N, C-alpha and C positions, 0 to 999 in steps of 0.2 A: 658219484659220476666219474671220478678219475680212476676208479678201480679198474684193473685189467681183467677182472673176473666177470664174464658176461652175465652170470647168474645173479651177481650182486647189483647189476645195473639195469638189466632187462628182465622184467617179470610179467607174468600173465596178469596179475592184479594191477600192476602199474599201467599196463597197456589198456586194460578195461577202464580204469579210472580216468586216464587221459582221453580215452575215446568218448567218455561222457562230457568232458570239458571241450572237446574239439569243435563242436558246432559253434559254441560261443567264441572260441579263438578265431575261427574262420570269419565269423561275422565282424568281430572287432578288427581283424587284420584287413579285411576288405574296406571297412570304413576309413581306416588309417592310410590307405594307399591313395596317392594323388592321381595315379593313372587308373582309369576305369578299365577293367579287364574284359576282353572279348575273346571267347573261345572259338578258334578257327574250325570250320567244318571242312571235311575232306572235299566236298563238292565245290567249295570256294576256290580251290587250287586248280591250276591248269592240268589238263588231262594227262600230259606226258610225265608229270611228277606226282600225280594224285596218289599213287600206290605207296609213296613214302609216308603218308599220313593216315591217321584213323580219327574217327570222332571220339569224343570223351565217353560216349555211351558204349563204345566198342572196347574199352579198356578191359583187360583180362580180369576174370573173377579171382578172388584170392589175392595173396600178397604179390606186389610188383616192386621191382627195383627201378626207380626212375633216375635217369641220368640227365642232369641239368647243366646249364652253362651260366656262369656269372656274366651279366649283361649290363645291369644298371643298379641303382641304389635299392630298388624295391624287388629285385629279382627273387629273393628267397620267399618273401610274402606272396608274390604273384604265383610262384610255382606251387607253394603249399595250398593256396586257395584254389588254384586252377584245377587241381585233380578232383576237388569236391569230396575227397576221402581223407581219412586219418593217416598221416605219414609221419614217421620219425625222420629227423634231419641229422645227417652226419655233419658235425660242426667242428672246425679246426682252428677257430680264432679265440684263444683264451681271453684276450683283452675284452672283446665284445661279449663273450659268453658270461664273464663273471663281473663285469663292471658297468653294464648297460641294462636298461629296462627291457629292451628288445631281447637281449640274451636270456634274461630271466623268464620272459613270456614264452620264448621258444622252448625252454626247458620244461615249462608247464605242459606244453603241447607234446613234447617228446623229442629228446636230443640224444644222439650218440656222440659223445665228445671224443675227439682224436687230437692228442698232442703230437703234432707232426715233428717235433724235435726229438721224440723218444721212439725208438724202434719198437719197444714193447707195446706202447700205446697204439702205434699204427697197426701192428699185428692183431692186437686184441679188438680193435674196432671192426676188423673183418669178421671175427667170430661173433661180435655183438650184433652186426648187421644180419648175419645168418640166423642167429637166435630170434631176433625181432621178426624176420620174415617167416620163420617156422611157426611163430606164435600168431601169425596172420595179419600183421600190420605192414603197410607199405614203408619203404625206405627211400629217401631222396638223397642222392649223392652228386657232388660236383667234382667229376674226375679230373678237370683241368687244375683244380686246387686254388687257383687265383683268378682275379679278373684279367682278361686279355688286354694287355697294354700295347700290343703291337699295332702298327699303323694299318695293315691291310689283311692280316690273317683272320679268317672267320673262326678258326678253332686252334687252340694250342694243343700240344701233346697231351694225351690222356694217361693217367696212372693206370697200372694194370690191376689194381685192387678189385675192381668190379668183376674181373674174370675169376679171381680166387673166390669171391663170394658165390658166384654161380657154380663153381666147381664143388665147393663145400656143401652148398644147399642141395645139389643133386646127390652127393654122397650120403647126406643125412635123410633125404626124403625119397630119393629115387625118381624125382621129377625135375624137368628142366625149368629153370627160373626165367619168367618173362622179364625182359629188360626193355624199358620204354623210354626213349629220349623225349625231353621237353625242350622246345626252342620257342623264341618269341621275337617280336619286332615292335618298335615304338613309333607311334604317331604323336610327335611332340606338340603339334599344333592343336590337335583335338584331345590331348591327354588320354590316349588310349594305348593299352598294352595288348597286342595280339599274340595269344598263346596257342601253341599247337602241339599235338602229341604224335610221335612217330609210331610206325608199325612195330609191334612187339618183335624183339630180337632174342633168339635163343642160341646159347653156346652149346652145341651138341657134341662137339669133338673135344678130346683131351688136348689141352694146350700145354705141352711139356717144355718145348724149346723157346728160347727168346724170339726166334724168327716167327714161330707160330703165334706167339702173343703179340708181336709187332704187327703182323698181318691183321689180326683181329682188331687191334687198336686203330689201324689205318682205316679199316672198314667202318667202324663206328664213327670215327672222326669225320670221314667223308660223308656219311649219312647225315650227321648233325650239321656239317657245313652246308650241305645242299639244302636242308630244311631251312637253315638260317638265311641263306642267300635268297631263296624264293619268298620267304616271309618279308624280308627287307625290301625286295623288289616290288612286292604288291602293296605293302602297308607303310613302310617307313618313309619319312619325308625329309631326311637330312639332305641339305644342299651344301656341298663342300665350298663351292665358289661364294655362295651367299654368306656362309659363316666366316670365311677368310676376309671378305670385304667388310664385314661388321667389326672384326677385331683388328683389321689393318695389318695383318701379317699371315704367313702360312700357318696352318694348324700344327705342322711339325715344329716350327720355330716356337710357337706358343706353348706347345707341350714340353719342349726342352726347357724353356724358362721356368715353367711350373715345377718340373722335376727338380731342377737345381734349387729353387726356393724351398720346396718341401723337404728335400734332403738336408738342407742346411739347418733346419730346426727340428727334424724328427729323429727320435731315438727308438721308435717302435720297430720291431722286426719279428721275424718268425723263426729263423734258423737258430742254430746252437747259440746259447747265451753265455756271455762272460761278463760278470759284474766285478769291477775292481774300484780302487779309490779314485781312479781317473774317470769314472762314469761307466757307460755301457758301450761295449765294443762288440763287433759282429764278426763271426767266422763263417766261412763257407762250409759245405758238407765234408770237405777234406781237412778242416781244421785250420785253414790258412786265413789270416786276417783280411778283411775286405776294407780297402781304403777309399775306393771310389764312391762318393756320396750318391751317385745315381744308382749304383748297384745296391747300396743299402736301401734306398727308397723303394726299389723294385720288390723288396721282400715284405713290405708292409701292406696291410689290407686297407687301412683307413687313415686319412689324414685330416685332422681338424685343427687348423692353426689357432682358432679361437678358444679351444678347449684341450690343452695338453693332457695326454693320458698318462697316468702313473703306472709304470710297468711293475715296479716292485718297491715295497717299503722296507727299509732296513733300519734297525734301531739306531737313532741318532742322525739319520740322513734320509733324503728322499731322492729317488731317481725319477725324472720326468721326461 
């Protein structure tokens, strides 16, 4: 799985075998979700924005690159189940991948692992996605990379990798790759997840300059933000005032306290690792030490105070 050679990780036999298992995986994942999924129909949306959406039955035939956004704890399961098709998932959390049951089950269904700390792994994951798509299986990608921890932004910046996938796919097949966004909204009172599919997007022009890639990223980010906004407006039932009245403080203050508490006990992180006799330290992408505990916390995916995660075992000692 960690090999950077796409042919060693993605094979036609492996895809076929996982395709046989996939219906059982979808059924099990659906039963394990506490939110019942409802697939949004295009006709359910207001007329002025209806063209942003398609029905699930209108998904393109053949392989599709799905762009998803991290939204809540079940988002991966809901998105995989929502398509009703076999999809490989691009997964970048090695802690969850190799130390949890969910990670192992996702591998059984199909995973393209990407170690985001390593440039070679990031580059090879693009070629693995292209190979999987060329072999006829869908791929699900989370281009934001992390859960959106901002207070009001609907979408964070998107990584440019999906553009490179589309470019290489066209070079190899001569065909434009259909890119379909998946967005959702939660009805927490009735325990429902409303999942919608966006109109297929095709990158038909060569994106050579940073400005061209940034314009494409802004276009996709805007489309996914609009989809998310209208889904939230129609189906979500969060009441900020009611939540703040229940907890007795503003949500911003409550979140700040949580971050400080989590950062004080957490040593899980995603960026470049440095392990020494003093424990685990974190560096930013430029190699500079990060001292602010809030910045350290922002790099982790999952915090479980009741179940510390072992990052690495070293003979004679443990790092937790």
